N, C-alpha and C positions, 0 to 999 in steps of 0.2 A: 716814806718814799722807797721802792724797791727798784734796783739795777737789774733788767735784763742783760746778760753778755752770752756770747754764740760759745759754744764749746771748741770750737776751731780756732778762737782769737787767739793769737800769738802770744800774748802775755798771759793769758790762764796757762794756754800748755805749760809755758815756762815755770808758772805758777804751782803747778802740781807736777812738775819732773822733782822730785827729791834729788837726783843728781844733777842736777841744775842749778849749781853756786858759784859764789864770786867770793874770795876769800876780802873780806874789810876789818881793818884791825884786830886782824888775828881773830877772827868771828867768820864763821861762814853766812853769808846773807843768800837768800832766794836769787837769783837771777833778774826775775819778775821786780821784786822789791827795788832792787837795784835800778835798772829802769825807769819803775818810776818817779824816785828821787832825782833822778838825774835828768829827765823828761819833765818834770814841774818847772826846772828853772829855766831849761831850753823855750819852754814854751811859752812862758812869760816873757821873757825876751821878746819871742817874736810876737806875739799876741800885743805887747803893750808897746812895743817899739821897733819891729819889721827889722829886728836884728838875729841875723842868723847865729846859731852857735858855731858852724865852722862853714865853709865852700860847701859842702857836701851834704849839709843839714838838708831834708827837706820835710816839711810841716805833712806832707802826704803819707810819709813811709809810720812818721808817728799817729796818725789818724789809721790805719790800717793795724798796727802792732796792736793799738787798746783797741780797736773796734767802734770809735767815736768817731761824730759827726759835725759840723757845723765850723762858722769861721769866727775870727775874732772872739768877742767877749762870750759871745754861744760856746765855743768853741773851748775856753779854758774852764768854763764854770761847767761845761759837761766833762772836762777831766777832772777838774777839781772835784766835782762827785763821785767819779768813779775812786781818788785815788782815795779820798774819804772813807768811802765805803771800805774799799779791800785795807785800808791802816787799821781801822778801826775791827773788823772782820779778822782779822790778820794777828789781832794782840799789839799789833807794834804800837798803836797809838791809843791814848787814853779815849775814850767816848765823849769826857767833860771838856778834856783840851779843846782850846779854842772856841769853844759854844758848840762844838759839832753834834753833840747829842745821840742818842741811842738810833743806829738806824736798823732798817729790815736786813734780813740774808741778800746776800748777791745770789738772783736765778740764774743757771746756766740752762739753757736750751741747748737742743741742734740744730741743723740747717733749718727743720721745717718748724720749730717754734715748739717741739715737745717737749714740756720740762724733761731734765736729765739730773740736778742736784741744787742742793743750797752749799753757800759758800758763807761761813759766819753765824751770826748770833741766831 
């Protein structure tokens, strides 16, 4: 299964910008990976229990940032598909960890759907 991502999606812009990092445990981490990690827990709280991470948190902000759609379980599944693809493609997560297996690369397209690049294996 391949995942299509628009080149203007904010998390992809953050991922490809090598200067956009955050310091975590004395190591540099891409801002996009940090956001994936944080939003995974926040989105689980929202989809399973309708609990917001804080009073200003909005699920639409998460959808826009990651370029995902859906609601409830479908939204969480779409997010986890993207999350697992990115973590494996960027070498952060072992493909065999949690039975994820190997994925096709992430396909990056422009606003017209024209192929721009591949990310990952």
